[in-house]
VMD Tcl script that draws the C-alpha trace (Angstrom):
set ca {
  {-6.27 -8.35 -33.94}
  {-8.87 -10.92 -32.94}
  {-8.83 -14.51 -31.76}
  {-9.93 -17.20 -34.21}
  {-10.37 -20.95 -33.83}
  {-10.05 -20.63 -30.09}
  {-12.21 -21.59 -27.11}
  {-12.22 -17.90 -26.21}
  {-14.90 -15.75 -27.77}
  {-13.80 -13.35 -30.47}
  {-13.01 -10.16 -28.62}
  {-9.77 -8.18 -28.89}
  {-6.80 -10.13 -27.54}
  {-5.87 -7.37 -25.08}
  {-9.31 -7.60 -23.47}
  {-8.89 -11.33 -22.96}
  {-5.55 -10.76 -21.27}
  {-7.06 -8.20 -18.93}
  {-9.84 -10.58 -17.92}
  {-7.77 -13.74 -17.45}
  {-4.51 -12.34 -16.02}
  {-4.13 -10.09 -13.03}
  {-0.50 -9.17 -13.77}
  {2.07 -8.97 -16.53}
  {5.60 -7.57 -16.55}
  {5.81 -4.16 -18.23}
  {9.02 -2.73 -16.75}
  {12.09 -3.65 -14.75}
  {15.09 -1.99 -13.13}
  {18.51 -3.00 -11.85}
  {18.79 -2.81 -8.08}
  {22.32 -2.65 -6.68}
  {23.10 -2.63 -2.97}
  {24.95 0.55 -2.08}
  {28.20 -1.38 -1.53}
  {27.95 -2.77 -5.08}
  {27.08 0.61 -6.57}
  {30.31 2.05 -5.16}
  {32.51 -0.93 -6.17}
  {33.61 -0.05 -9.70}
  {35.77 -3.15 -10.15}
  {32.84 -5.40 -9.37}
  {30.53 -3.33 -11.59}
  {32.91 -3.61 -14.52}
  {33.30 -7.37 -14.03}
  {29.52 -7.84 -14.00}
  {28.84 -5.44 -16.87}
  {26.77 -2.97 -14.87}
  {26.02 0.12 -17.01}
  {27.89 3.25 -15.93}
  {24.71 5.29 -15.59}
  {23.29 2.97 -12.92}
  {23.54 4.66 -9.52}
  {22.39 3.52 -6.11}
  {18.67 3.88 -5.51}
  {16.50 2.16 -2.97}
  {13.98 -0.41 -4.14}
  {11.17 1.99 -3.25}
  {12.76 4.78 -5.32}
  {13.05 2.42 -8.29}
  {9.44 1.32 -7.82}
  {8.23 4.92 -7.87}
  {10.19 5.62 -11.05}
  {8.58 2.62 -12.77}
  {5.10 3.67 -11.62}
  {5.62 7.16 -13.02}
  {6.97 5.75 -16.30}
  {3.88 3.60 -16.64}
  {1.66 6.62 -16.04}
  {3.61 8.80 -18.46}
  {3.42 6.06 -21.10}
  {-0.37 6.02 -20.72}
  {-0.52 2.51 -19.29}
  {-4.08 2.23 -17.93}
  {-4.41 1.23 -14.28}
  {-6.89 1.91 -11.54}
  {-4.69 1.64 -8.46}
  {-1.25 0.53 -7.24}
  {-0.80 -2.55 -5.07}
  {2.17 -2.83 -2.69}
  {3.42 -5.46 -0.28}
  {4.41 -4.39 3.23}
  {8.06 -3.69 2.31}
  {6.81 -0.75 0.25}
  {3.55 -0.12 2.09}
  {5.26 0.64 5.40}
  {7.19 3.55 3.86}
  {5.11 6.71 4.38}
  {7.14 8.82 1.94}
  {6.32 6.41 -0.91}
  {2.61 6.38 -0.08}
  {2.63 10.17 0.11}
  {4.44 10.53 -3.22}
  {1.91 8.28 -4.95}
  {-0.93 10.22 -3.34}
  {0.56 13.58 -4.36}
  {0.64 12.40 -7.98}
  {-3.12 11.77 -7.89}
  {-2.83 7.98 -7.96}
  {-4.60 5.49 -5.68}
  {-2.78 2.77 -3.75}
  {-3.70 -0.27 -1.68}
  {-0.67 -1.08 0.46}
  {-0.03 -4.01 2.77}
  {1.29 -2.95 6.18}
  {2.91 -4.80 9.12}
  {0.71 -5.92 12.00}
  {2.47 -3.54 14.42}
  {1.68 -0.43 12.38}
  {0.21 2.23 14.68}
  {-2.74 4.49 13.98}
  {-5.06 6.95 15.68}
  {-8.81 6.66 15.23}
  {-9.17 10.36 15.97}
  {-6.58 12.97 15.07}
  {-4.68 14.00 18.21}
  {-3.83 17.60 18.94}
  {-0.23 18.50 18.21}
  {1.97 21.47 18.97}
  {5.26 22.59 20.45}
  {5.15 21.78 24.17}
  {6.05 24.36 26.76}
  {9.36 24.02 28.56}
  {9.03 22.54 32.02}
  {10.86 24.67 34.53}
  {13.63 27.17 33.88}
  {16.31 24.72 32.85}
  {16.88 22.73 29.71}
  {16.40 23.51 26.09}
  {13.35 25.35 24.84}
  {11.26 22.84 22.85}
  {11.08 23.53 19.11}
  {9.85 20.20 17.71}
  {6.16 19.56 17.13}
  {4.79 16.66 19.16}
  {1.53 15.06 20.15}
  {0.50 17.03 23.23}
  {0.15 15.52 26.68}
  {-3.26 14.13 27.47}
  {-3.91 13.00 23.91}
  {-4.57 9.27 23.35}
  {-1.74 6.98 22.36}
  {-1.85 5.38 18.91}
  {-2.81 1.73 18.70}
  {-1.31 -1.14 16.73}
  {-3.61 -2.36 13.96}
  {-3.52 -5.94 15.27}
  {-4.77 -4.72 18.67}
  {-7.39 -2.53 17.03}
  {-8.69 -5.59 15.20}
  {-9.29 -7.34 18.53}
  {-11.37 -4.39 19.77}
  {-13.79 -4.38 16.84}
  {-17.44 -5.21 17.42}
  {-19.00 -8.05 15.46}
  {-21.36 -5.67 13.65}
  {-18.40 -3.74 12.20}
  {-17.41 -6.70 10.06}
  {-18.84 -7.14 6.56}
  {-19.20 -10.54 4.91}
  {-18.70 -9.73 1.22}
  {-18.88 -11.95 -1.86}
  {-15.74 -11.41 -3.95}
  {-16.03 -13.75 -6.95}
  {-16.49 -17.31 -8.08}
  {-13.41 -19.54 -8.20}
  {-12.88 -22.92 -9.84}
  {-13.70 -24.69 -6.58}
  {-16.15 -22.47 -4.74}
  {-17.34 -18.95 -4.07}
  {-14.79 -16.63 -2.49}
  {-16.02 -14.51 0.40}
  {-14.16 -12.00 2.55}
  {-14.75 -10.74 6.09}
  {-13.64 -7.13 5.95}
  {-13.62 -3.92 7.99}
  {-12.74 -0.51 6.54}
  {-11.99 2.32 8.98}
  {-10.78 5.87 8.52}
  {-7.58 6.38 10.55}
  {-4.55 8.63 11.00}
  {-1.29 6.66 10.60}
  {1.72 7.46 12.76}
  {4.33 9.25 10.64}
  {7.47 10.36 12.48}
  {5.47 10.16 15.74}
  {2.87 12.59 14.38}
  {-0.52 11.93 12.78}
  {-0.39 11.59 9.02}
  {-3.23 12.39 6.64}
  {-6.48 10.51 7.14}
  {-6.61 7.31 5.07}
  {-8.37 3.96 4.98}
  {-7.32 1.05 7.17}
  {-8.53 -2.24 5.71}
  {-8.63 -5.36 7.86}
  {-9.73 -8.56 6.19}
  {-9.88 -12.32 6.51}
  {-10.58 -14.17 3.28}
  {-12.57 -17.38 3.18}
  {-10.37 -20.44 3.65}
  {-7.53 -18.31 5.03}
  {-7.22 -17.76 8.77}
  {-4.51 -15.11 8.43}
  {-5.47 -11.47 8.93}
  {-4.38 -8.92 6.34}
  {-3.89 -5.24 7.08}
  {-3.72 -2.56 4.40}
  {-3.74 1.21 3.93}
  {-5.44 2.98 1.03}
  {-5.80 6.58 -0.05}
  {-9.00 5.77 -1.95}
  {-11.71 8.45 -1.72}
  {-13.64 8.61 1.57}
  {-16.84 7.45 -0.14}
  {-15.29 4.21 -1.46}
  {-17.59 1.28 -0.69}
  {-16.56 -1.81 1.24}
  {-17.54 -4.01 -1.73}
  {-14.98 -2.24 -3.89}
  {-12.26 -2.77 -1.30}
  {-13.14 -6.46 -0.93}
  {-12.74 -6.98 -4.66}
  {-9.67 -4.84 -5.28}
  {-7.76 -5.92 -2.17}
  {-8.13 -9.54 -3.16}
  {-6.81 -8.86 -6.66}
  {-3.70 -7.43 -5.03}
  {-2.96 -10.80 -3.41}
  {-3.40 -13.06 -6.43}
  {-0.48 -14.09 -8.59}
}
mol new
graphics top color blue
foreach p $ca { graphics top sphere $p radius 0.5 }
foreach p [lrange $ca 0 end-1] q [lrange $ca 1 end] { graphics top cylinder $p $q radius 0.2 }
display resetview
């Protein structure tokens, strides 16, 4: 199918949609709070299907992502706001399936710049329980909140990157991309990207994690991270 008698040039319609829209709805799911899921009188009154069981929003999101993949929907990466991005299990599940994410995170998210040594600490003295839980060992550096890390960056670490032209002006982004180890259950998680950026005309600072390959360029992050914010 092609466009005719249109201001758009005559390329396949689907290509035009991809160029001029960042998003379109392809799936949806019913989310019920757990109290609703267990209230059969309310469910019947509202017409909730019997096969709908309680699942968290993140669990539903993962199911929809996997359905899109299994239905051969083409996508390069998965964007998440901080509600989803701050959940390590979801990021890890997406990573384990071989998919790439760019996830917003809260400003108080903690990371290590260098992986600390972990182990089971020795018991102090002859009393008390024998330790069995792995921990970050004494003497290792504490993790740092990403908002505090941002304040410690040198000026030369920032990159001023052109993103794209807009209707009013050029869009530029000030961005830093650092390899870090996020805190997961008080232990270091797998090494991932921390992205810190301030877009032109916007004084707010955005923080994101990504499992993109280690050789991903800052220009790619500047472009893709901005697409994740547009609606």
